[in-house]
Structures are given as C-alpha cells and as structure tokens.
C-alpha positions in Angstrom: 4.9 76.8 16.8 5.2 73.2 18.0 6.3 72.4 21.5 9.2 70.1 22.4 6.6 67.5 23.3 4.9 67.8 20.0 8.2 67.4 18.1 9.1 64.3 20.1 5.7 62.7 19.5 6.0 63.5 15.8 9.4 61.8 15.6 8.3 58.9 17.6 5.4 58.3 15.2 7.8 58.7 12.2 10.3 56.2 13.6 7.7 53.7 14.9 7.7 51.5 11.8 11.5 51.3 11.8 11.5 50.4 15.5 9.0 47.6 15.0 11.1 46.3 12.1 14.2 46.3 14.3 12.3 44.6 17.2 11.1 41.9 14.8 14.5 41.3 13.4 16.0 40.9 16.9 13.1 38.7 17.9 13.8 36.4 15.0 17.5 36.1 15.8 17.7 35.8 19.6 21.0 34.9 21.3 21.7 33.7 24.8 23.6 35.6 27.5 27.1 36.6 26.6 26.6 35.0 23.1 25.0 38.1 21.5 27.5 38.3 18.6 25.0 38.9 15.8 22.9 41.1 17.9 25.7 43.5 18.9 26.9 43.5 15.2 23.4 44.5 14.1 23.2 47.3 16.8 26.7 48.5 15.7 25.5 48.8 12.1 22.5 50.8 13.2 24.6 53.2 15.1 27.0 53.6 12.2 24.1 54.5 10.0 23.1 57.2 12.5 26.7 58.5 12.7 26.9 57.7 16.4 30.4 56.8 17.6 30.7 53.7 19.8 33.1 51.2 21.4 32.8 47.6 22.3 32.7 46.6 26.0 32.3 43.4 28.1 32.7 41.1 25.1 29.3 41.4 23.5 28.2 44.8 24.7 28.8 48.3 23.3 28.5 52.0 24.4 27.6 54.8 22.1 27.7 58.6 22.6 25.4 61.3 21.3 26.6 64.9 21.8 24.1 67.7 22.1 24.8 70.8 20.2 25.2 72.9 23.4 28.3 72.3 25.5 27.7 71.0 29.0 29.2 68.6 31.5 25.8 66.9 31.9 25.9 63.2 31.0 22.9 60.9 31.1 23.1 57.1 30.5 20.3 55.1 28.8 20.5 51.3 29.1 19.0 48.4 27.1 19.8 44.7 27.6 20.1 42.4 24.6 20.2 38.7 25.6 17.4 36.1 25.2 16.4 33.0 27.2 16.6 29.2 26.6 12.9 28.9 25.9 11.2 27.3 22.8 8.7 29.9 21.4 5.2 28.9 20.5 4.7 28.3 16.8 2.8 30.4 14.3 4.3 33.8 14.6 5.6 35.4 11.4 8.4 37.1 13.4 9.0 34.0 15.7 12.4 32.9 16.7 14.5 31.2 14.1 16.9 29.9 16.7 15.5 26.7 18.1 15.2 26.7 21.9 16.1 30.4 22.2 13.5 33.2 22.5 13.3 36.8 23.5 10.8 35.9 26.2 11.7 38.9 28.5 11.4 41.7 26.0 15.0 42.5 25.6 14.4 42.8 21.8 11.9 45.6 22.6 14.4 47.3 24.9 17.2 47.3 22.3 14.9 48.4 19.5 13.5 51.1 21.7 16.9 52.5 22.6 17.8 52.6 18.9 14.6 54.4 18.3 15.5 56.9 21.0 18.9 57.4 19.4 17.2 58.3 16.2 15.1 61.0 17.9 18.0 62.4 19.9 20.2 62.7 16.8 17.4 64.6 15.1 17.1 66.9 18.1 20.7 67.7 19.0 19.8 71.4 19.1 17.5 70.7 22.0 19.9 69.3 24.6 23.2 70.0 26.2 25.9 67.6 27.1 26.1 63.9 26.4 23.8 60.9 26.1 25.5 57.6 26.8 23.8 54.6 25.1 24.5 51.4 26.9 23.7 48.2 25.0 24.3 45.5 27.6 24.8 41.7 27.3 24.0 39.0 29.8 21.3 40.4 32.0 19.8 36.9 32.5 22.9 35.2 33.7 25.3 35.6 36.6 27.4 37.6 37.2 25.2 39.9 35.1 26.5 42.0 32.1 25.9 45.2 34.1 28.5 44.2 36.7 31.0 43.4 33.9 30.4 46.7 32.1 30.8 48.7 35.3 34.1 46.9 36.0 35.2 47.9 32.4 34.4 51.5 33.0 30.9 52.1 31.5 30.2 54.7 34.2 33.4 56.6 33.4 34.8 58.8 30.5 32.4 60.5 30.6 30.8 59.7 33.9 27.0 60.0 33.9 25.2 61.7 36.7 22.2 59.4 36.2 21.0 56.4 34.3 17.6 55.4 33.0 16.3 52.1 31.9 12.9 50.8 30.9 11.5 47.2 31.0 8.4 45.7 29.4 5.5 44.9 31.6 2.7 42.7 30.1 0.4 43.4 33.1 0.2 47.1 32.2 -1.7 48.0 29.1 0.2 49.5 26.1 0.2 53.2 26.2 0.8 53.3 30.0 3.9 53.3 32.1 4.7 52.6 35.8 7.1 54.2 38.2 8.2 53.6 41.8 10.7 55.7 43.8 12.8 53.9 46.4 13.4 50.2 46.7 11.8 48.4 43.7 13.3 45.0 42.9 14.8 42.4 45.1 18.3 41.0 45.4 18.6 37.5 44.1 20.9 34.7 45.3 21.1 31.1 44.1 21.2 28.3 46.7 22.8 24.9 46.2 22.6 22.3 49.0 23.6 18.6 49.2 22.6 16.6 52.2 24.7 13.5 52.5 23.6 10.5 54.6 23.8 6.7 54.3 21.4 5.0 52.0 20.0 1.5 52.2 16.8 -0.5 52.2 13.6 1.4 53.0 12.5 -1.4 55.3 15.5 -0.9 57.6 15.7 2.9 58.3 17.5 2.3 61.6 20.5 1.0 59.6 20.7 4.2 57.5 21.0 7.9 57.8 18.0 9.1 55.8 18.9 12.3 53.9 15.3 12.7 52.7 14.0 12.9 56.2 16.8 15.2 57.3 16.3 17.4 54.2 12.6 17.8 55.1 13.7 19.0 58.6 16.1 21.5 57.0 13.6 22.9 54.5 11.0 23.4 57.3 13.5 24.9 59.7 15.0 27.3 57.1 11.6 29.0 56.6 12.1 30.3 60.1 14.9 32.5 58.7 12.1 34.3 56.9 9.3 34.1 59.4 11.3 34.6 62.7 14.6 36.2 61.8 13.7 38.7 59.1 12.5 42.1 60.1 8.8 41.9 58.9 9.3 45.3 57.3 11.9 43.8 54.9 10.3 41.6 52.3 12.1 38.3 52.1 11.6 35.2 50.0 13.1 31.7 50.3 12.0 29.1 47.8 13.3 25.7 46.8 12.7 24.9 43.1 14.6 21.6 42.7 14.9 18.6 45.0 16.6 15.4 43.8 16.8 12.3 45.9 17.4 9.3 43.6 16.0 6.5 45.6 12.9 4.4 45.0 9.9 3.1 46.8 12.0 0.8 48.9 15.4 2.6 48.6 16.7 5.4 50.8 19.3 7.3 48.7 22.7 8.3 49.9 22.1 12.0 49.3 19.6 14.7 48.4 20.4 17.7 46.2 18.5 21.0 46.2 18.5 24.3 44.3 16.7 27.4 45.4 16.6 31.2 45.6 16.8 33.8 48.3 15.5 37.3 47.7 15.3 40.4 49.9 15.5 44.2 49.9 18.3 45.0 52.4 22.0 44.3 51.9 22.9 44.0 55.6 20.0 41.5 56.3 20.9 39.6 53.1 24.5 39.0 54.3 23.2 38.0 57.8 20.6 35.6 56.3 23.2 33.8 54.3 25.2 33.0 57.4 22.0 32.0 59.3 20.9 29.6 56.6 24.2 27.9 56.2 24.6 27.5 60.0 21.1 26.2 60.5 21.3 23.7 57.7 24.7 22.3 58.6 23.9 22.1 62.3 20.6 20.2 61.7 22.4 17.7 59.4 25.2 17.2 61.8 22.8 16.7 64.7 21.1 13.9 62.8 24.4 12.2 61.7 24.6 13.6 58.2 26.7 16.2 56.3 25.3 19.3 54.6 27.1 21.2 51.9 25.5 24.6 51.4 26.6 27.0 48.7 25.3 30.5 48.3 26.0 32.1 45.0 25.6 35.8 45.5 23.6 37.3 42.7 22.3 40.8 41.9 21.8 43.4 44.7 18.4 45.0 45.2 17.3 47.8 42.8 16.7 51.2 44.2 15.2 54.1 42.2 16.7 57.4 43.4 14.0 59.8 44.4 14.9 62.9 42.4 15.6 61.3 39.0 12.6 58.9 39.4 10.1 61.6 40.5 11.2 64.0 37.8 11.0 61.3 35.2 7.5 60.4 36.4 6.5 64.1 36.1 7.9 64.2 32.6 5.9 61.0 31.8 2.7 62.6 33.1 3.3 65.6 30.9 4.1 63.5 27.8 1.4 60.8 28.2 -1.1 62.3 30.6 -1.3 61.5 34.3 -4.0 58.9 33.7 -1.4 56.8 31.8 1.2 56.8 34.6 0.7 54.2 37.4 2.4 53.6 40.7 4.3 50.3 40.8 4.4 48.0 43.8 7.7 46.4 44.9 8.6 43.5 42.6 10.5 40.5 44.1 12.1 39.5 40.8 15.6 40.6 40.2 17.4 42.7 37.5 21.1 43.4 37.0 20.2 47.1 36.4 20.4 47.1 40.2 24.2 47.3 39.9 23.9 50.7 38.2 21.4 51.7 40.8 23.8 50.9 43.6 26.5 53.0 41.8 24.7 56.2 40.5 21.3 57.8 40.6 19.0 55.5 38.7 15.4 55.3 37.4 14.1 52.0 36.2 10.5 52.2 35.0 8.0 49.8 33.4 6.7 50.1 29.8 3.2 48.7 29.5 3.1 46.1 26.7 -0.1 44.3 27.3 -3.3 44.2 25.3 -6.1 42.3 27.0 -8.4 42.6 24.1 -5.9 40.9 21.8 -4.9 38.3 24.4 -1.4 39.7 24.9 -1.2 39.0 28.6 1.4 36.3 29.0 4.1 36.8 31.6 7.7 37.2 30.7 9.9 34.0 30.7 7.1 32.0 29.1 6.8 30.5 25.5 3.7 32.6 24.9 5.2 36.0 25.8 4.7 38.8 23.3 4.2 42.5 23.3 1.7 44.9 21.9 4.0 46.7 19.5 2.1 50.0 19.8 4.0 50.2 23.1 7.2 50.8 21.1 6.0 54.3 20.0 5.4 55.1 23.7 8.7 53.7 24.7 10.9 55.6 22.2 8.9 58.8 22.6 8.9 58.8 26.4 12.6 57.9 27.0 13.6 60.6 24.4 11.4 63.1 26.1 12.7 62.4 29.6 16.3 62.7 28.2 15.6 66.0 26.5 13.9 67.5 29.6 16.8 66.4 31.9 19.5 67.7 29.5 17.6 70.7 28.3 19.8 73.3 26.6 19.8 76.5 28.6 
C-alpha cells in the first residue's frame, strides 16, 4: 500500500508537465504590478476547470477555497504572487516574454504555476485532509503599497480565518531539488528615501557666492552612515544605500539643488521608526547649518518578515521527510524585502525558498535580471512539497 508521500510524489510527477506549460504561458504573458488582468483571468479559468470556487479581491487578485472531505475548523492559506517586472528579457527563449519591456524576472510565474499544481494535487486528495485550504493569488508584490497589504485590508485573512500561511519563493542560488528554511526573522523591512538638498547655484569659480548643494549633500551622505554605524544596535542588521544622485550642474556650474533616492532596511520595527526620525533630523540640521534646505521624505514600505517557529520547523521536518534531509538547507537572513511580510506580521507564517538553479546548465542568474530563468525540474519539487506540507498540517484524523 502506497504511503501519503508516495501518492503526492506520483501526482506531482503526473502534473509536472501541466505545471511547466502553465509557467511558460505566464512567462510569455507577463504583466506589471496591479495590471495582472490577463493573468488573473487565466488563473480563474484554471480554477474553474478544477471546480474550485473563488472570488476576486484587491482588483487583480483572487482567493480560492478547497474543502477537505473531513469536517474541521482548520484553515491553512497558501500564497502565490503574480506580477512581473519592467525588465527587457534576453532574446532567444522559445517561452520568452511577448510583452516588450516586461518580464517575469522574479519567478512569480513559477509561484503561480506551482500553486495551481498544488491545487490539482489537493483536489485529487480531498479524502486525506480536513478543513479548508485557502489559495491566495496575489497582485502587486513588486510595488508599494504591496498587494498583500491590500488583500489583508479587504479581508483575505477572514471568512474563513487561516491559522497559518505558507509561501514559497524561487532561489537561483540553491540547486533545483533542494529547498531552504529559516525560523525567526528572515527578510528585511524596506523603506524608500527621497531627498532634495536646495542651495544657491552659480559659477564654479566663485563658490563663496553660492550655497553648494553638492558639497552639502556629500556631508549629509557621509553623516547619515553614522545612523547605521553608531546608532543602530550592532545585533540588528541595518542597511542604508543611496542609488540615485542627480545634480544637474556642469564642470563650471554649481547647481541649485541635488536630488537623491535610496533605501533603508532593517529587522526591527521599533529601531526602524527611530532611524527614520534620526535620518530626517540629521539631514535637515546639516543642511540648515550650511545655509541650505533639505526636504527628506521616507516612504514606508514592507515590514520585516518573520517565520513563526512552529509552522516553520514543522514544515522543515515535512520537507526533510519528503525530499530527504540532505536536500533541505538552512537559510541566512536576507536583506531583500517581500510583501509576504504583511501576512507574517498578522498570522503564523512560513516563507521558504525553492531551489531553481542548475550550475551545469548555466541557470544561475539572480532575480531581477534580464538573464533570470529557472530549472523547471524545480516545479515538480515545488508542487509536491507544498502539497505534502499542507496535507500533513491538515491531516484527517
């Protein structure tokens, strides 16, 4: 008699080709954040074919429900994001993007295809679980305010209310066939910084007649790094980076103003709020002291992502059982941000990494790059593991 694990693996193998086909369709038709109209229509059609009831949410998102054949108040949510990025994909792929300048460069096509594959397995195995599985197909992960925050506001964690939520994300630096877990704080909060330093421009040969915003900006940039090096608790990882500086002068022209954009990331909400105040006060005070004006805007982004210990450790144990302990790795903290963090701040959450790399085939490019791709073998791992974790957590008594 085959075990639950054997049955899931057989179904994952059976639905692998369909999952690849779905992923390639989505990859060819990427849509930007909050513009996933064709994508969500395609997902809706897939759910209809499976007989899964669903309802729209947050404009271009939807939520489906799969009931187990055993009654229970248990509810587990599974999440996939659907949006793509404004990146031009490299040429030459048979399944490459057909939408110029838009690409699934973060693997959200794989996430959506995987969740649809998981749905197929769970529909086929209703007798093996009790309660409800809530399928969350989410828009706008890549753009503030984050589709997760909008779906939560519209009640995605209610009616029925899940006791936990699980998400997976591609990881090109882990070989296909392997997965990674980390309990506790995992991904950083992420805030966008916008600063304008206004001085008085003029001829570069007469700096004494001007208020040089470039020199003042240089002082501010250097001083703000002390927020990280001298104000942050060294036990709390903190990153402050400026990625855009515009001062439209010339070799002999001091501009009137300098414009900057940057990012601030950390792993503690209290320190995050304190750092915002310190940065604004420091920048505006330096500018004022040198005769300039500094306008500093902090656009608060996603909170840090925390993996609750019980759901994460049990999911890891299920992964070791399903894949073998040698195929489950420990993740380090990751200072990138993900709007799955909103779910993790609201309910018990587990966000793990699905290995999608293949060094031998050269599939190693990082996400958010034109060369990004996945080893599609990983999709069989992805649908099988998420289904297995779900079935073990909602096991019929």
